[in-house]
C-alpha positions as CSV (number, residue, x, y, z in Angstrom):
1,M,83.9,65.3,77.3
2,S,84.5,61.6,77.6
3,R,82.7,59.5,80.2
4,T,86.0,59.0,82.1
5,K,86.7,62.7,82.3
6,S,83.1,63.4,83.3
7,A,83.3,60.9,86.1
8,Q,86.6,62.4,87.3
9,Y,85.0,65.9,87.1
10,L,82.1,64.7,89.2
11,C,84.4,63.0,91.7
12,V,86.3,66.2,92.2
13,S,83.1,68.2,92.7
14,L,81.8,65.6,95.2
15,A,85.1,65.8,97.1
16,I,84.9,69.6,97.2
17,S,81.3,69.5,98.5
18,A,82.1,66.7,101.0
19,T,85.1,68.6,102.3
20,I,83.2,71.9,102.7
21,L,80.3,70.1,104.4
22,Y,82.7,68.3,106.8
23,I,84.4,71.5,107.8
24,L,81.1,73.3,108.4
25,T,79.8,70.5,110.5
26,R,83.0,70.5,112.5
27,L,82.6,74.2,113.2
28,T,79.1,74.0,114.5
29,T,76.6,71.5,116.1
30,W,73.1,70.4,115.2
31,Q,71.8,72.2,118.3
32,D,73.4,75.5,117.3
33,F,72.1,75.2,113.8
34,S,68.6,74.3,114.9
35,A,68.5,77.2,117.4
36,L,69.6,79.6,114.6
37,W,66.9,78.1,112.2
38,H,64.1,78.4,114.7
39,Q,64.9,82.1,115.4
40,L,64.6,83.0,111.7
41,H,62.6,86.2,111.1
42,W,60.4,85.2,108.1
43,N,59.5,88.7,107.1
44,W,63.2,89.3,106.3
45,I,63.2,85.9,104.5
46,A,60.4,87.2,102.3
47,V,62.2,90.5,101.6
48,S,65.3,88.6,100.6
49,G,63.3,86.3,98.4
50,L,61.6,89.2,96.6
51,T,65.0,90.9,96.1
52,Y,66.4,87.7,94.7
53,C,63.6,87.6,92.2
54,A,64.3,91.2,91.2
55,E,68.0,90.3,90.7
56,I,67.2,87.4,88.5
57,V,64.9,89.5,86.3
58,L,67.7,92.1,86.0
59,I,70.1,89.4,84.9
60,G,67.8,88.4,82.1
61,V,67.2,92.0,81.0
62,R,71.0,92.7,80.9
63,M,71.6,89.4,79.0
64,S,69.1,90.5,76.3
65,T,70.8,93.9,76.0
66,L,74.2,92.2,75.5
67,F,73.2,90.5,72.2
68,A,75.0,92.5,69.6
69,T,72.7,91.3,66.7
70,D,69.4,89.5,66.5
71,R,68.4,90.7,69.9
72,P,65.8,88.3,71.4
73,P,62.7,89.3,73.3
74,S,63.5,90.3,76.9
75,G,60.7,88.2,78.4
76,L,62.0,84.9,76.9
77,T,65.6,85.8,77.8
78,I,64.6,86.4,81.4
79,L,62.9,83.0,81.6
80,V,65.9,81.2,80.0
81,S,68.2,83.1,82.3
82,N,66.2,81.9,85.3
83,V,66.6,78.3,84.4
84,H,70.3,78.9,83.5
85,N,70.8,80.4,87.0
86,F,69.5,77.3,88.7
87,A,71.5,75.0,86.4
88,N,74.6,76.9,87.5
89,K,73.8,76.1,91.1
90,V,73.0,72.4,90.5
91,L,75.7,71.4,88.1
92,P,79.3,71.1,89.3
93,A,82.2,73.5,88.7
94,R,80.2,76.0,86.6
95,I,79.3,73.4,83.9
96,G,75.8,75.0,84.1
97,E,77.1,78.0,82.1
98,L,76.8,75.8,79.0
99,A,73.0,75.6,79.6
100,F,72.4,79.2,78.5
101,P,73.4,78.9,74.8
102,L,71.6,75.5,74.6
103,L,68.4,76.9,76.2
104,M,68.5,80.0,74.1
105,R,68.8,77.9,70.9
106,R,66.0,75.5,72.0
107,Y,63.4,78.0,73.4
108,V,64.2,81.3,71.6
109,G,65.9,80.2,68.4
110,S,69.0,82.3,68.9
111,S,72.4,81.4,67.7
112,G,74.3,79.3,70.3
113,T,77.6,81.2,69.5
114,R,76.0,84.6,69.9
115,A,74.3,83.5,73.2
116,F,77.7,82.2,74.4
117,S,79.3,85.5,73.4
118,A,76.6,87.5,75.4
119,L,77.2,85.2,78.4
120,I,81.0,85.8,78.4
121,L,80.5,89.5,78.1
122,A,78.0,89.3,81.1
123,R,80.7,87.4,83.1
124,L,83.3,90.1,82.3
125,A,80.8,92.8,83.5
126,D,80.2,90.6,86.6
127,F,83.9,90.2,87.3
128,Y,84.6,93.9,87.1
129,T,81.6,94.8,89.3
130,V,82.6,92.2,91.9
131,M,86.2,93.2,91.9
132,I,85.2,96.9,92.4
133,A,82.9,95.9,95.3
134,F,85.5,93.6,96.9
135,S,88.3,96.1,96.5
136,T,86.2,98.9,98.0
137,V,85.3,96.7,101.0
138,Y,88.9,95.7,101.4
139,I,90.0,99.3,101.5
140,L,87.4,100.3,104.0
141,Q,88.1,97.2,106.2
142,R,91.8,96.5,105.4
143,D,92.9,96.5,109.0
144,T,90.4,93.8,109.9
145,L,90.9,91.7,106.8
146,S,94.7,91.9,106.8
147,K,94.8,89.7,109.9
148,W,93.5,86.9,107.7
149,G,96.3,87.4,105.2
150,L,94.0,88.8,102.4
151,H,96.7,91.0,100.8
152,W,96.6,92.9,97.6
153,L,98.5,90.4,95.4
154,P,95.5,88.2,94.4
155,V,93.3,91.2,93.9
156,A,95.9,92.9,91.7
157,L,96.4,89.7,89.6
158,M,92.6,89.4,89.0
159,W,92.5,93.1,87.9
160,L,95.4,92.6,85.5
161,T,93.8,89.5,84.0
162,L,90.5,91.2,83.4
163,L,92.2,94.3,81.9
164,L,94.2,92.1,79.5
165,V,91.2,90.1,78.4
166,S,88.9,93.0,77.8
167,T,91.6,95.1,76.1
168,S,92.4,92.2,73.7
169,L,88.7,91.9,72.8
170,L,88.2,95.6,72.1
171,K,91.4,96.7,70.4
172,D,93.1,95.4,67.3
173,G,96.6,94.1,68.0
174,F,98.8,91.1,68.6
175,W,96.0,88.8,69.7
176,T,93.8,89.6,66.7
177,Q,96.6,89.0,64.2
178,W,97.6,85.7,65.9
179,L,94.1,84.4,65.8
180,N,93.5,85.3,62.2
181,R,96.7,83.5,61.2
182,L,95.5,80.4,63.0
183,E,92.7,80.0,60.4
184,Y,95.2,79.0,57.7
185,V,97.4,76.6,59.7
186,P,96.8,73.0,58.5
187,V,95.4,70.8,61.3
188,P,93.4,67.6,61.6
189,R,89.6,67.8,60.9
190,W,88.5,67.6,64.5
191,V,90.9,70.3,65.5
192,D,89.7,72.4,62.6
193,R,86.1,72.2,63.9
194,M,87.2,73.4,67.3
195,R,89.3,76.1,65.8
196,K,86.4,77.4,63.7
197,F,84.1,77.4,66.8
198,F,86.6,79.4,68.9
199,L,87.4,81.8,66.1
200,S,83.7,82.4,65.4
201,L,83.2,82.9,69.2
202,W,86.1,85.4,69.4
203,R,84.8,87.4,66.5
204,D,81.3,87.5,67.9
205,L,82.7,88.6,71.2
206,R,84.6,91.5,69.5
207,V,81.5,92.5,67.6
208,A,79.3,92.3,70.7
209,L,81.8,94.3,72.8
210,R,82.2,97.0,70.1
211,T,78.5,97.2,69.6
212,G,78.0,97.4,73.4
213,T,80.3,100.4,73.6
214,R,77.7,102.6,71.7
215,P,76.4,105.5,73.8
216,G,73.5,104.3,75.9
217,I,74.0,100.5,75.7
218,L,77.2,100.4,77.7
219,T,75.6,102.7,80.3
220,R,72.7,100.4,80.6
221,V,74.9,97.3,81.0
222,V,76.9,99.0,83.7
223,L,73.7,100.2,85.5
224,Y,72.2,96.7,85.3
225,S,75.4,95.1,86.7
226,L,75.5,97.5,89.6
227,L,71.8,96.9,90.3
228,I,72.3,93.1,90.0
229,W,75.2,92.9,92.5
230,S,73.7,95.5,94.8
231,S,70.6,93.4,95.0
232,L,72.6,90.3,95.8
233,Y,74.4,92.2,98.6
234,F,71.0,93.2,99.9
235,V,69.8,89.5,99.8
236,F,72.7,88.5,102.0
237,I,72.2,91.4,104.4
238,A,68.5,90.6,104.6
239,L,69.3,86.9,105.3
240,G,71.7,88.1,108.0
241,R,69.0,90.2,109.6
242,A,66.6,87.2,109.3
243,M,69.0,85.0,111.3
244,R,69.3,87.8,113.9
245,L,73.0,87.6,113.9
246,N,74.8,90.0,116.2
247,L,76.6,91.8,113.4
248,T,76.8,95.4,112.2
249,L,76.0,96.4,108.6
250,E,79.7,96.7,107.8
251,Q,80.3,93.2,109.1
252,C,77.5,91.8,107.0
253,L,79.0,93.6,103.9
254,I,82.3,91.9,104.5
255,G,80.7,88.5,104.8
256,A,78.7,89.1,101.7
257,S,81.7,90.4,99.8
258,V,83.8,87.3,100.5
259,A,80.8,85.0,99.8
260,I,80.2,86.7,96.4
261,F,83.9,86.5,95.6
262,G,83.7,82.8,96.4
263,T,80.8,82.3,93.9
264,M,82.9,83.8,91.1
265,L,85.7,81.1,91.4
266,P,85.8,78.7,88.5
267,V,85.7,75.7,90.9
268,G,82.9,74.3,93.0
269,G,81.1,71.3,94.3
270,V,77.9,69.6,93.3
271,G,74.9,71.8,93.7
272,H,77.2,74.9,93.7
273,F,77.9,73.9,97.3
274,G,81.4,75.2,98.2
275,G,82.5,78.7,97.2
276,L,79.5,80.6,98.6
277,E,79.5,78.7,101.9
278,A,83.2,78.9,102.4
279,G,83.3,82.6,101.5
280,W,80.5,83.5,103.9
281,T,82.1,81.5,106.7
282,L,85.5,83.1,106.2
283,G,84.0,86.6,105.9
284,L,82.1,86.3,109.2
285,L,85.1,84.7,110.9
286,A,87.3,87.6,109.7
287,V,85.0,90.1,111.4
288,G,84.9,88.3,114.7
289,A,81.8,86.1,114.5
290,S,81.8,82.8,116.3
291,Y,82.7,79.6,114.5
292,S,79.2,78.2,115.2
293,D,77.3,81.2,113.9
294,A,79.5,81.5,110.8
295,A,79.1,77.9,109.8
296,S,75.4,77.6,110.7
297,S,74.5,80.8,108.9
298,A,76.4,79.7,105.8
299,I,74.3,76.6,105.6
300,I,71.1,78.6,106.0
301,V,72.2,81.1,103.3
302,S,72.9,78.2,100.9
303,V,69.5,76.5,101.6
304,M,67.6,79.8,101.2
305,T,69.2,80.9,98.0
306,S,68.9,77.4,96.5
307,F,65.2,77.4,97.4
308,F,64.7,80.8,95.8
309,A,66.5,79.7,92.6
310,L,64.6,76.4,92.4
311,S,61.2,78.1,92.7
312,I,62.0,80.6,90.0
313,A,63.5,78.0,87.7
314,I,60.5,75.7,88.0
315,F,58.1,78.5,87.1
316,S,60.3,79.7,84.2
317,F,60.8,76.2,82.8
318,V,57.0,75.4,82.9
319,V,56.3,78.6,81.0
320,L,59.0,77.9,78.4
321,E,57.7,74.4,77.8
322,L,54.1,75.5,77.5
323,R,55.2,78.1,75.0
324,S,57.4,75.7,73.0
325,R,54.4,73.4,72.4
326,Q,52.4,76.3,71.0
327,V,55.2,77.9,68.8
328,P,56.8,75.8,66.0
329,K,60.4,75.0,66.7
330,R,62.4,77.0,64.1
331,L,65.3,79.4,64.0
332,I,63.9,82.8,64.6
333,H,65.7,85.9,63.3
334,Y,64.9,89.1,65.3
335,P,65.5,92.6,63.9
336,K,68.6,94.4,64.9
């Protein structure tokens, strides 16, 4: 990516963050935010922090399972995943996703292409799990959410896209034949390098997905995904309890669902500030919370989750650096 495009990308992210922050500050006041902050129940904050740690560990364990070949040690994958999680929160518009294959290559010795394949498969599992959760909450609370115009069309389009992508990865057909033919089309050298990378990535994805469908592995991946997103739901519910919001469990679930759905969008501001805050605010407004409570609590949720991610990332990065100085830097091949 050129410097001009990088600057434009950063400007767009800054604009998104500034817009979301401006809207939140217009919906609340410093006095209301301060009052909500001072009434925080720190026992619930501790519970949410511990649950967040458990979620991050599960993400690393699942990522290790998703490697089709040369499976790396789970402990190192967890540490890398922790740093990657924070990079995703800091860097704009999900650029932080690129950190995972780079970190796996540097600290574990894994192939960057295979690490990227595992990451994409993890994101597919995440999208399916989030869509199931969001659809379930929508069905249960459709009368409330329909007042905000959240109809089935965008949900149906997301499901259709996910089914097409996963089916094309798993089954031989038109997409496979088309991609194989691309390998023999004459193109400039720089285009050929990109083509080889994407063809290699596509084939690794197919191998990883086919391997992941063996009995036992797919079950574990599904179980990990359910535990990961259930943990994140509990993190949001615990933070809601910590802020002593006058909301029922069902209302907190709606707020968490829209917030989680917002984090899955491919756009975002600097510091991952945007989708989560906007989603949490809209979710609480949809169930009747006041503008001030919705906006103030969104900022607190953002601050707390960022603090949790930063603390875990610092610890993980220090451990990885200390280990890298003791172990020679070389490409390590792990047994299948």
